[in-house]
Gaussian input, Z-matrix of N, CA and C with variables (Angstrom, degrees):
# hf/3-21g

backbone

0 1
 N
 C     1     B1
 C     2     B2     1     A1
 N     3     B3     2     A2     1     D1
 C     4     B4     3     A3     2     D2
 C     5     B5     4     A4     3     D3
 N     6     B6     5     A5     4     D4
 C     7     B7     6     A6     5     D5
 C     8     B8     7     A7     6     D6
 N     9     B9     8     A8     7     D7
 C    10    B10     9     A9     8     D8
 C    11    B11    10    A10     9     D9
 N    12    B12    11    A11    10    D10
 C    13    B13    12    A12    11    D11
 C    14    B14    13    A13    12    D12
 N    15    B15    14    A14    13    D13
 C    16    B16    15    A15    14    D14
 C    17    B17    16    A16    15    D15
 N    18    B18    17    A17    16    D16
 C    19    B19    18    A18    17    D17
 C    20    B20    19    A19    18    D18
 N    21    B21    20    A20    19    D19
 C    22    B22    21    A21    20    D20
 C    23    B23    22    A22    21    D21
 N    24    B24    23    A23    22    D22
 C    25    B25    24    A24    23    D23
 C    26    B26    25    A25    24    D24
 N    27    B27    26    A26    25    D25
 C    28    B28    27    A27    26    D26
 C    29    B29    28    A28    27    D27
 N    30    B30    29    A29    28    D28
 C    31    B31    30    A30    29    D29
 C    32    B32    31    A31    30    D30
 N    33    B33    32    A32    31    D31
 C    34    B34    33    A33    32    D32
 C    35    B35    34    A34    33    D33
 N    36    B36    35    A35    34    D34
 C    37    B37    36    A36    35    D35
 C    38    B38    37    A37    36    D36
 N    39    B39    38    A38    37    D37
 C    40    B40    39    A39    38    D38
 C    41    B41    40    A40    39    D39
 N    42    B42    41    A41    40    D40
 C    43    B43    42    A42    41    D41
 C    44    B44    43    A43    42    D42
 N    45    B45    44    A44    43    D43
 C    46    B46    45    A45    44    D44
 C    47    B47    46    A46    45    D45
 N    48    B48    47    A47    46    D46
 C    49    B49    48    A48    47    D47
 C    50    B50    49    A49    48    D48
 N    51    B51    50    A50    49    D49
 C    52    B52    51    A51    50    D50
 C    53    B53    52    A52    51    D51
 N    54    B54    53    A53    52    D52
 C    55    B55    54    A54    53    D53
 C    56    B56    55    A55    54    D54
 N    57    B57    56    A56    55    D55
 C    58    B58    57    A57    56    D56
 C    59    B59    58    A58    57    D57
 N    60    B60    59    A59    58    D58
 C    61    B61    60    A60    59    D59
 C    62    B62    61    A61    60    D60
 N    63    B63    62    A62    61    D61
 C    64    B64    63    A63    62    D62
 C    65    B65    64    A64    63    D63
 N    66    B66    65    A65    64    D64
 C    67    B67    66    A66    65    D65
 C    68    B68    67    A67    66    D66
 N    69    B69    68    A68    67    D67
 C    70    B70    69    A69    68    D68
 C    71    B71    70    A70    69    D69
 N    72    B72    71    A71    70    D70
 C    73    B73    72    A72    71    D71
 C    74    B74    73    A73    72    D72
 N    75    B75    74    A74    73    D73
 C    76    B76    75    A75    74    D74
 C    77    B77    76    A76    75    D75
 N    78    B78    77    A77    76    D76
 C    79    B79    78    A78    77    D77
 C    80    B80    79    A79    78    D78
 N    81    B81    80    A80    79    D79
 C    82    B82    81    A81    80    D80
 C    83    B83    82    A82    81    D81
 N    84    B84    83    A83    82    D82
 C    85    B85    84    A84    83    D83
 C    86    B86    85    A85    84    D84
 N    87    B87    86    A86    85    D85
 C    88    B88    87    A87    86    D86
 C    89    B89    88    A88    87    D87
 N    90    B90    89    A89    88    D88
 C    91    B91    90    A90    89    D89
 C    92    B92    91    A91    90    D90
 N    93    B93    92    A92    91    D91
 C    94    B94    93    A93    92    D92
 C    95    B95    94    A94    93    D93
 N    96    B96    95    A95    94    D94
 C    97    B97    96    A96    95    D95
 C    98    B98    97    A97    96    D96
 N    99    B99    98    A98    97    D97
 C   100   B100    99    A99    98    D98
 C   101   B101   100   A100    99    D99
 N   102   B102   101   A101   100   D100
 C   103   B103   102   A102   101   D101
 C   104   B104   103   A103   102   D102
 N   105   B105   104   A104   103   D103
 C   106   B106   105   A105   104   D104
 C   107   B107   106   A106   105   D105
 N   108   B108   107   A107   106   D106
 C   109   B109   108   A108   107   D107
 C   110   B110   109   A109   108   D108
 N   111   B111   110   A110   109   D109
 C   112   B112   111   A111   110   D110
 C   113   B113   112   A112   111   D111
 N   114   B114   113   A113   112   D112
 C   115   B115   114   A114   113   D113
 C   116   B116   115   A115   114   D114
 N   117   B117   116   A116   115   D115
 C   118   B118   117   A117   116   D116
 C   119   B119   118   A118   117   D117
 N   120   B120   119   A119   118   D118
 C   121   B121   120   A120   119   D119
 C   122   B122   121   A121   120   D120
 N   123   B123   122   A122   121   D121
 C   124   B124   123   A123   122   D122
 C   125   B125   124   A124   123   D123
 N   126   B126   125   A125   124   D124
 C   127   B127   126   A126   125   D125
 C   128   B128   127   A127   126   D126
 N   129   B129   128   A128   127   D127
 C   130   B130   129   A129   128   D128
 C   131   B131   130   A130   129   D129
 N   132   B132   131   A131   130   D130
 C   133   B133   132   A132   131   D131
 C   134   B134   133   A133   132   D132
 N   135   B135   134   A134   133   D133
 C   136   B136   135   A135   134   D134
 C   137   B137   136   A136   135   D135
 N   138   B138   137   A137   136   D136
 C   139   B139   138   A138   137   D137
 C   140   B140   139   A139   138   D138
 N   141   B141   140   A140   139   D139
 C   142   B142   141   A141   140   D140
 C   143   B143   142   A142   141   D141
 N   144   B144   143   A143   142   D142
 C   145   B145   144   A144   143   D143
 C   146   B146   145   A145   144   D144
 N   147   B147   146   A146   145   D145
 C   148   B148   147   A147   146   D146
 C   149   B149   148   A148   147   D147
 N   150   B150   149   A149   148   D148
 C   151   B151   150   A150   149   D149
 C   152   B152   151   A151   150   D150
 N   153   B153   152   A152   151   D151
 C   154   B154   153   A153   152   D152
 C   155   B155   154   A154   153   D153
 N   156   B156   155   A155   154   D154
 C   157   B157   156   A156   155   D155
 C   158   B158   157   A157   156   D156
 N   159   B159   158   A158   157   D157
 C   160   B160   159   A159   158   D158
 C   161   B161   160   A160   159   D159
 N   162   B162   161   A161   160   D160
 C   163   B163   162   A162   161   D161
 C   164   B164   163   A163   162   D162
 N   165   B165   164   A164   163   D163
 C   166   B166   165   A165   164   D164
 C   167   B167   166   A166   165   D165
 N   168   B168   167   A167   166   D166
 C   169   B169   168   A168   167   D167
 C   170   B170   169   A169   168   D168
 N   171   B171   170   A170   169   D169
 C   172   B172   171   A171   170   D170
 C   173   B173   172   A172   171   D171
 N   174   B174   173   A173   172   D172
 C   175   B175   174   A174   173   D173
 C   176   B176   175   A175   174   D174
 N   177   B177   176   A176   175   D175
 C   178   B178   177   A177   176   D176
 C   179   B179   178   A178   177   D177
 N   180   B180   179   A179   178   D178
 C   181   B181   180   A180   179   D179
 C   182   B182   181   A181   180   D180
 N   183   B183   182   A182   181   D181
 C   184   B184   183   A183   182   D182
 C   185   B185   184   A184   183   D183
 N   186   B186   185   A185   184   D184
 C   187   B187   186   A186   185   D185
 C   188   B188   187   A187   186   D186
 N   189   B189   188   A188   187   D187
 C   190   B190   189   A189   188   D188
 C   191   B191   190   A190   189   D189
 N   192   B192   191   A191   190   D190
 C   193   B193   192   A192   191   D191
 C   194   B194   193   A193   192   D192
 N   195   B195   194   A194   193   D193
 C   196   B196   195   A195   194   D194
 C   197   B197   196   A196   195   D195
 N   198   B198   197   A197   196   D196
 C   199   B199   198   A198   197   D197
 C   200   B200   199   A199   198   D198
 N   201   B201   200   A200   199   D199
 C   202   B202   201   A201   200   D200
 C   203   B203   202   A202   201   D201
 N   204   B204   203   A203   202   D202
 C   205   B205   204   A204   203   D203
 C   206   B206   205   A205   204   D204
 N   207   B207   206   A206   205   D205
 C   208   B208   207   A207   206   D206
 C   209   B209   208   A208   207   D207
 N   210   B210   209   A209   208   D208
 C   211   B211   210   A210   209   D209
 C   212   B212   211   A211   210   D210
 N   213   B213   212   A212   211   D211
 C   214   B214   213   A213   212   D212
 C   215   B215   214   A214   213   D213

   B1=1.4595
   B2=1.5230
   B3=1.3119
   B4=1.4574
   B5=1.5225
   B6=1.3184
   B7=1.4609
   B8=1.5221
   B9=1.3262
   B10=1.4608
   B11=1.5229
   B12=1.3105
   B13=1.4630
   B14=1.5340
   B15=1.3390
   B16=1.4631
   B17=1.5271
   B18=1.3174
   B19=1.4643
   B20=1.5278
   B21=1.3315
   B22=1.4668
   B23=1.5307
   B24=1.3172
   B25=1.4647
   B26=1.5293
   B27=1.3326
   B28=1.4689
   B29=1.5301
   B30=1.3315
   B31=1.4604
   B32=1.5250
   B33=1.3251
   B34=1.4680
   B35=1.5279
   B36=1.3129
   B37=1.4733
   B38=1.5288
   B39=1.3219
   B40=1.4662
   B41=1.5263
   B42=1.3397
   B43=1.4656
   B44=1.5276
   B45=1.3249
   B46=1.4537
   B47=1.5224
   B48=1.3290
   B49=1.4648
   B50=1.5266
   B51=1.3218
   B52=1.4611
   B53=1.5158
   B54=1.3455
   B55=1.4606
   B56=1.5271
   B57=1.3185
   B58=1.4595
   B59=1.5321
   B60=1.3314
   B61=1.4593
   B62=1.5214
   B63=1.3340
   B64=1.4656
   B65=1.5195
   B66=1.3178
   B67=1.4585
   B68=1.5277
   B69=1.3237
   B70=1.4635
   B71=1.5339
   B72=1.3487
   B73=1.4677
   B74=1.5313
   B75=1.3289
   B76=1.4613
   B77=1.5183
   B78=1.3100
   B79=1.4577
   B80=1.5300
   B81=1.3155
   B82=1.4611
   B83=1.5244
   B84=1.3236
   B85=1.4670
   B86=1.5238
   B87=1.3201
   B88=1.4578
   B89=1.5268
   B90=1.3207
   B91=1.4684
   B92=1.5237
   B93=1.3205
   B94=1.4629
   B95=1.5234
   B96=1.3216
   B97=1.4622
   B98=1.5321
   B99=1.3255
   B100=1.4603
   B101=1.5303
   B102=1.3292
   B103=1.4602
   B104=1.5157
   B105=1.3513
   B106=1.4599
   B107=1.5214
   B108=1.3167
   B109=1.4602
   B110=1.5154
   B111=1.3412
   B112=1.4524
   B113=1.5093
   B114=1.3316
   B115=1.4599
   B116=1.5203
   B117=1.3289
   B118=1.4613
   B119=1.5306
   B120=1.3484
   B121=1.4610
   B122=1.5265
   B123=1.3359
   B124=1.4602
   B125=1.5135
   B126=1.3293
   B127=1.4684
   B128=1.5262
   B129=1.3370
   B130=1.4634
   B131=1.5292
   B132=1.3292
   B133=1.4613
   B134=1.5260
   B135=1.3340
   B136=1.4622
   B137=1.5236
   B138=1.3384
   B139=1.4609
   B140=1.5131
   B141=1.3295
   B142=1.4716
   B143=1.5214
   B144=1.3294
   B145=1.4625
   B146=1.5248
   B147=1.3198
   B148=1.4600
   B149=1.5199
   B150=1.3381
   B151=1.4660
   B152=1.5195
   B153=1.3132
   B154=1.4542
   B155=1.5234
   B156=1.3331
   B157=1.4550
   B158=1.5233
   B159=1.3180
   B160=1.4579
   B161=1.5282
   B162=1.3419
   B163=1.4644
   B164=1.5287
   B165=1.3390
   B166=1.4570
   B167=1.5142
   B168=1.3194
   B169=1.4610
   B170=1.5163
   B171=1.3393
   B172=1.4600
   B173=1.5244
   B174=1.3248
   B175=1.4630
   B176=1.5295
   B177=1.3410
   B178=1.4606
   B179=1.5172
   B180=1.3141
   B181=1.4575
   B182=1.5261
   B183=1.3319
   B184=1.4547
   B185=1.5272
   B186=1.3383
   B187=1.4645
   B188=1.5274
   B189=1.3318
   B190=1.4602
   B191=1.5213
   B192=1.3408
   B193=1.4661
   B194=1.5190
   B195=1.3177
   B196=1.4605
   B197=1.5234
   B198=1.3201
   B199=1.4616
   B200=1.5273
   B201=1.3249
   B202=1.4535
   B203=1.5215
   B204=1.3455
   B205=1.4627
   B206=1.5098
   B207=1.3255
   B208=1.4503
   B209=1.5079
   B210=1.3314
   B211=1.4594
   B212=1.5307
   B213=1.3110
   B214=1.4682
   B215=1.5034
   A1=108.71
   A2=116.54
   A3=122.59
   A4=109.20
   A5=115.93
   A6=121.65
   A7=107.58
   A8=116.35
   A9=120.61
   A10=111.26
   A11=114.67
   A12=121.86
   A13=111.81
   A14=116.57
   A15=121.01
   A16=111.49
   A17=116.16
   A18=121.00
   A19=109.87
   A20=116.58
   A21=120.49
   A22=109.75
   A23=117.39
   A24=120.60
   A25=111.25
   A26=117.15
   A27=120.57
   A28=110.81
   A29=115.92
   A30=119.84
   A31=111.11
   A32=117.10
   A33=120.58
   A34=111.62
   A35=116.69
   A36=120.15
   A37=110.99
   A38=115.98
   A39=120.66
   A40=112.05
   A41=116.76
   A42=121.37
   A43=109.57
   A44=114.95
   A45=121.06
   A46=110.38
   A47=116.09
   A48=120.66
   A49=108.34
   A50=116.18
   A51=121.57
   A52=114.22
   A53=117.96
   A54=121.37
   A55=109.35
   A56=116.60
   A57=121.74
   A58=109.04
   A59=116.07
   A60=122.22
   A61=110.30
   A62=114.29
   A63=122.12
   A64=107.94
   A65=117.35
   A66=122.02
   A67=110.65
   A68=115.81
   A69=122.34
   A70=110.03
   A71=116.62
   A72=120.72
   A73=108.58
   A74=116.47
   A75=120.93
   A76=108.47
   A77=116.28
   A78=122.41
   A79=109.39
   A80=116.47
   A81=122.18
   A82=108.23
   A83=116.80
   A84=120.92
   A85=112.33
   A86=116.79
   A87=121.18
   A88=112.62
   A89=116.37
   A90=121.02
   A91=111.13
   A92=115.47
   A93=117.98
   A94=109.00
   A95=118.13
   A96=120.60
   A97=111.56
   A98=115.83
   A99=121.18
   A100=107.68
   A101=116.06
   A102=120.75
   A103=113.18
   A104=116.81
   A105=119.70
   A106=109.22
   A107=115.64
   A108=120.97
   A109=110.28
   A110=114.34
   A111=119.13
   A112=111.35
   A113=115.03
   A114=122.47
   A115=109.07
   A116=116.53
   A117=122.68
   A118=109.23
   A119=114.76
   A120=120.18
   A121=111.21
   A122=116.89
   A123=121.06
   A124=111.52
   A125=115.11
   A126=122.56
   A127=106.04
   A128=117.01
   A129=119.61
   A130=111.57
   A131=116.68
   A132=122.26
   A133=113.40
   A134=117.87
   A135=121.70
   A136=111.85
   A137=116.53
   A138=120.94
   A139=113.74
   A140=117.48
   A141=120.01
   A142=109.41
   A143=115.45
   A144=121.24
   A145=106.99
   A146=116.04
   A147=121.52
   A148=108.02
   A149=115.85
   A150=121.15
   A151=110.39
   A152=115.71
   A153=122.61
   A154=105.75
   A155=116.19
   A156=121.16
   A157=110.73
   A158=116.24
   A159=121.95
   A160=112.77
   A161=117.33
   A162=120.62
   A163=112.01
   A164=116.97
   A165=121.30
   A166=115.12
   A167=117.94
   A168=121.49
   A169=112.26
   A170=115.08
   A171=118.67
   A172=112.78
   A173=118.37
   A174=120.66
   A175=109.93
   A176=115.42
   A177=120.71
   A178=111.12
   A179=115.85
   A180=123.32
   A181=106.16
   A182=117.56
   A183=122.96
   A184=110.75
   A185=115.75
   A186=121.39
   A187=110.09
   A188=116.06
   A189=121.76
   A190=114.84
   A191=117.67
   A192=120.56
   A193=112.43
   A194=115.98
   A195=121.95
   A196=109.10
   A197=115.98
   A198=119.04
   A199=110.43
   A200=114.80
   A201=121.12
   A202=106.96
   A203=115.27
   A204=119.18
   A205=108.92
   A206=115.35
   A207=120.94
   A208=109.59
   A209=115.65
   A210=119.93
   A211=108.40
   A212=115.19
   A213=120.14
   A214=111.10
   D1=130.63
   D2=178.48
   D3=-95.33
   D4=130.92
   D5=179.04
   D6=-114.84
   D7=133.64
   D8=-179.00
   D9=-58.60
   D10=143.09
   D11=-179.45
   D12=-55.21
   D13=-37.95
   D14=-179.22
   D15=-62.70
   D16=-37.68
   D17=179.36
   D18=-68.06
   D19=-44.45
   D20=179.23
   D21=-60.62
   D22=-44.32
   D23=-179.90
   D24=-64.34
   D25=-38.70
   D26=177.48
   D27=-63.84
   D28=-43.10
   D29=178.41
   D30=-63.09
   D31=-38.85
   D32=179.47
   D33=-65.22
   D34=-32.30
   D35=177.08
   D36=-76.84
   D37=-33.99
   D38=-177.82
   D39=-78.41
   D40=-35.99
   D41=-176.52
   D42=-116.92
   D43=72.58
   D44=178.72
   D45=-66.58
   D46=153.51
   D47=175.33
   D48=-54.35
   D49=131.39
   D50=-178.90
   D51=97.71
   D52=-10.70
   D53=177.95
   D54=-64.86
   D55=136.69
   D56=177.68
   D57=-90.07
   D58=135.27
   D59=-179.00
   D60=-133.13
   D61=161.91
   D62=175.32
   D63=-126.84
   D64=134.63
   D65=-179.17
   D66=-72.75
   D67=129.36
   D68=178.21
   D69=-105.82
   D70=-41.39
   D71=-178.15
   D72=-156.10
   D73=135.66
   D74=173.73
   D75=-150.34
   D76=125.14
   D77=-177.52
   D78=-95.48
   D79=76.00
   D80=-179.01
   D81=-154.05
   D82=135.41
   D83=-179.56
   D84=-59.72
   D85=-30.03
   D86=-176.92
   D87=-97.76
   D88=12.13
   D89=-178.68
   D90=-63.67
   D91=146.25
   D92=172.59
   D93=-67.68
   D94=160.59
   D95=179.16
   D96=-60.24
   D97=146.16
   D98=174.80
   D99=-54.23
   D100=137.00
   D101=-178.97
   D102=96.31
   D103=-10.61
   D104=177.29
   D105=-63.67
   D106=139.59
   D107=179.97
   D108=-105.51
   D109=156.61
   D110=179.77
   D111=-161.26
   D112=-178.54
   D113=-177.68
   D114=-120.40
   D115=130.16
   D116=179.95
   D117=-67.70
   D118=132.78
   D119=176.69
   D120=-109.33
   D121=-6.44
   D122=177.59
   D123=156.57
   D124=177.98
   D125=174.68
   D126=-129.26
   D127=125.04
   D128=-177.37
   D129=-82.35
   D130=178.99
   D131=-175.44
   D132=-69.30
   D133=-11.53
   D134=176.68
   D135=-96.46
   D136=-0.13
   D137=179.74
   D138=88.15
   D139=5.59
   D140=176.92
   D141=-74.56
   D142=135.06
   D143=179.07
   D144=-88.91
   D145=116.00
   D146=-179.54
   D147=-84.11
   D148=127.29
   D149=-173.48
   D150=-130.59
   D151=137.84
   D152=169.01
   D153=-97.54
   D154=101.96
   D155=-175.19
   D156=-74.00
   D157=146.64
   D158=-178.43
   D159=-61.65
   D160=-21.22
   D161=179.93
   D162=-87.34
   D163=5.22
   D164=177.18
   D165=100.33
   D166=-9.79
   D167=179.43
   D168=-79.63
   D169=171.39
   D170=-179.94
   D171=-146.09
   D172=27.72
   D173=177.89
   D174=-67.56
   D175=138.14
   D176=178.85
   D177=-80.30
   D178=152.92
   D179=175.10
   D180=-88.95
   D181=109.96
   D182=-173.12
   D183=-78.47
   D184=125.61
   D185=-180.00
   D186=-59.07
   D187=131.15
   D188=176.88
   D189=86.06
   D190=-10.35
   D191=-179.95
   D192=-121.98
   D193=-48.54
   D194=-177.95
   D195=-100.68
   D196=171.10
   D197=-177.90
   D198=-148.41
   D199=134.73
   D200=172.24
   D201=-135.35
   D202=163.88
   D203=177.50
   D204=-129.73
   D205=147.89
   D206=176.86
   D207=-71.54
   D208=142.92
   D209=176.47
   D210=-127.65
   D211=158.45
   D212=180.00
   D213=-85.20

């Protein structure tokens, strides 16, 4: 899936390295449980938000399929 450069840049500004997030939805058998929290480690060129989950996992939140929300 190709994601427009503008969208990737917007995501990089919105999800800076160190931003805390909570998983809302992820369509993957190995996904952490909904509600798991983690720390953003970056946003790749496809717009996926790379997260270091508090439970030790590191699956990315895929743009357009998965969903996470920023937390304070």
